[in-house]
N, C-alpha and C positions, 0 to 999 in steps of 0.2 A: 149495523147494516153495511158499513164500509168493508168489513171483513168478508162478508158474503160477496160483495162486488169484486174485491180483490181475488177471492178464490175463483169466481167465475172467469175473470181475466186469465188467471193461471191455467185454468182448464181449457182455455181457447174458446170460450163462449163469446160470440160476436156481440159487441155493444151496438145495439140498434134501438129504434123506437120501442120495440116490444120489450127488450130487457130493461131499458130505462123506465118505461111506464110501469112494469111489474115492480121494480124497486121503489118507485114513487108510491105506488099503491100499497106496498108492504109497509112502508113508513107511515102512511096515512092510517092503515089499519092498526098499526102498533102505537098510535098516539104520538108520533114523532114528526110533527109538522115542519120543524126547522130542518130536520134531515131530509124530508121530502123536497123542500125548496133548494137545499144544497145539491141534491142529485139533479134536480131540474136545471139548476144553473150550470152544473158540469155538462149536462146533456147538450145544452145550447152552445156552450163553449167548444164542445167537440164537433159541432156542426150537425148534430142529430136534430131533426125537426120534430118537435112535439106534435102529437095528434090530439084529437078530442078526448081520447081515453086518458092521456097524460093530464090534460087540463081538468078533467072530471075528478081525477084523484087529488089534484091540488086543491080544488074547491072543497072536496070532502075533508082534506087535511085542515083547511081553514075553519071549517065548521067544527071539527073536533077540537081545534085550538081556540075556539070561541073568538074568531077574528073575522067578522062579516065584511069589514072594510077591505081586508086583504083578498077575500073571496071575490068581491066586486072587481078589484084590480086584476085578478086572474081572469075573470070573465071578459073584461075589456081587452086584455092581452090576447085571449082566444079570438075575439072578433077582429082585432087589428092584424093578427098573424094570418088570418084567413084559414085557419085549421078547422074551423067549425063548419065548413061547407061540405 
């Protein structure tokens, strides 16, 4: 997935909440929850604010990774970030 992200950057695609959320979602759909969280972490480090779509993809990644505790943590983060409003 990181090669796609690198190629996007090379082609001048702007990294914003839409592109990051799409990458998180692609990782979720591909059964790569660890990669989804790595992209999410990078997103926040770059100052891009996640939205409810980003968080939804993360919860789905937790479900596919059979990690309900982590899904609950993501949900709590969504509530505390205020992105769910």
